[in-house]
N, C-alpha and C positions, 0 to 999 in steps of 0.2 A: 395774420395780423400785421398792421401796417409797421409798428415798431420792430417786429421780426424781420421784416423785408429790409428795413433800413440798415439794421445791424448787419444782416447778411450781405448787403450792398457794400457796406463799409469794410467788411472782412475781405470780400472778393476784390474790392478796389485796391486795397493795400497788397493782396497777393498779386494783383496784376502789375502793380509797380515793382515789386521785388522781383517778379518773373521776367519782366521786361529788361530790367537792369542786369539781372544775372545772365540772361541769355545773350544780351549784347556783350557783357564783359567776357563771356566765354569765347568770343572770337579772338581774344588776346592770345588764346593757346595756339591759334594758327600763326599769328605773328611771332610768337616766342619759338615755335617749331622751326619756322623759316629762318630766324635769326641764327638759331643754334646750328642748323644745317650749313648755312653760308659761312658761318664762322669755322666749322669744323673743315669745310673745303679750304678756306682761306689759310687756315693754321697748318693743316697737314699736307695739302697738295701744292699750295702756292708759297708756303712758308712765309706767310704775311698776317700774323695774328693781330687782332684788334685790342688795343689796351683797355678799352672801356666797355667791352662786350659784357663782362661779368656784372657790372653795374646795370646795364640795360636788361640782362636777364633777370636780375633781382627786382627791378622796378616792374617789369611785365608780370612776373609771377606773383609778386606781392600785391599788385593791383587786381589781378585775377582772383586771388585767395580772398581779399577783403570785400570786393564788390559782389562776389557770389555769396556772401554770408547771409544776407537777407533772404535770397531765393532759397537757400538750403533751409533756413528756418520756416519760410512759407510752405516748403513741401515736408515739413516734420521730418527732416532727414539727418539732422545732427546726430552724432553718435552719442548714445546714452546707455548706461548699464541698466537695460531693460528686463533683467530676469525676473525681478519682483515687480516692477512697473507694469509689465504686460499682463499680469495675472490680477491686477487691481481693477475694480469697477470704474466706470468713467468719472463718477463724481470724486472717488479717492484720488484718481489721477489729477483731475482738476484742482482739487485742494493742494495737492503737492506741488503741482506746477506753479500755481498762484503764489504760493509762499516762496518758492525758488526764484520765481521772476521778480517779486517785490524785495526780497532779501539780498539776492545777488545780481540778477540781470540788470535792473534799472540803475543801481549805484554803479555797477561796472561799466555799463555802456555810457552812462552819463559822464563818467570820469574820462572814458575814452574820447568822447566828443569834445569835452571842455580842454583837455590836455592837448588833443590832436589839433584843436583850432589854433592854440597859441604856438604849438609846435610848428605847424605850417606857416603861421604868420611870421614868425622869427625867420624861417627859411626863405620866405619871399623877400623880406626885409634886406637880408644880406645877400640875396641872389645866391643861395647856397649850392656848391657843386660837390661832387662826392669825393672824399679823400681816401677812398679804398684803393684806388688805382690812379696811375698817373694820367693827368688830362681827364679827370673824372667829369662826366656829364652833369648838367643841372638836376637837382633832385627836389626842388621846391614844388613843382607841379606834382611829383609823385607823392609827396608828403600831404599834399591837399586831399589825397584820396582818403586819408585816415578819417578826418572828421565827416567827410561825406559818406563813407561806408558805415561809419559809427551811426549817423543820423538815419540812414536807411535801415539798419538793424533795429535802432530804436522804434522807429515807426512800425516795422513788422512785430516788434516785441509787444508793442501796445496792442495790436490786433490779436496777438495770442493771449494776452491777458483778458481781452474781451471774450475770446473763445472759452477761456476757462470760466468766466462768470456765467456765460451762456449754458455751459455744461452743468455747473452746479444748479442752475435754476431748472433746466429741463432733464438732466440726467442722460443726455446724449451729446456727443461732440458735433458742433455745427460743420457743414460741409467745406471742404477746400476747393480752391480752383483746380479744376482738372488740367493735368499736364500730360503730355505724351508718355505713355507707359508701354511696358511689354505687350499688354493685351492688345493695344492699338496696332502694333507692328503685325500681331498674329492675324487680326481681323484683315488688315491690308493685304497681307500675303495670301490668305485664303481667297479673298474676294477676286483675285487675279488668277487663281490656279485653274488650270483646264483638266486637272486630273482628280479633283475632288467634287463628288456631287453635293447637291444642295443640302441634303439631309446630314451627310457626313460633316460638311461645313458648320451647320447649325450646331451639331453635337460638340464639335472641337471648340467653337467659340464659347458656348456655354460652359464647357469644362474649364477653359482657360479663365472665364470671368469668375467662376466659383472659386478656383484656386487663388486668383488674385484678390477677391473679397476676403477670403479666410486669412490671407497674409496680412491685409490691411487691418482687419479686426483684432487679429492677434497682436500687431504692433501697437494698436491704440488700447489694447486691453479689453476689448469688447467680448461679449459672449458669442461664441460660434454656434449657428444653427445647422446641424447635419441631418 
């Protein structure tokens, strides 16, 4: 059905945006690791500590944490108490999720974007610098990440609400954008192995796919067909 394809395209487009931002922001961990290693060397080997390194570490980690929020939501990977949730049928899950998104998620993230915007605007207006350490670095660019990250999470949250509505209508959760998973690594390793014959490779991949699907269905509360 045309409208179904349109909805699926909308969901996957949002997933792609969140995934691109999340994976791009993930490179900040490399920068953070480099900064920490250099500072450890300077502090303990050269006895030349940097006064503002603590602020820089906080800004890098905070930006990484916030900008990966939408990606985590797109992958349905946020921590939840799913002992009861995983045993529910998809429509029950969707009903619960929809209520929680409307009652808690939308007001909370809207408040984050609203407050974060003025928080960042004030910081830019006064060219704010950190007062945590001496000679603190500028923080207005870092505070701009708050409303940006909130906006991305809001966008992905709207996609999740649409997913709930689709599940309520069809009884099944719509697909998510496929990301690299453990099964992809297994297939890649087996494909280049010289010591595994084609039949054994096929059996191993099918077994891994079955385990992966069972774990996915259990996490989403779907029925397992054994």
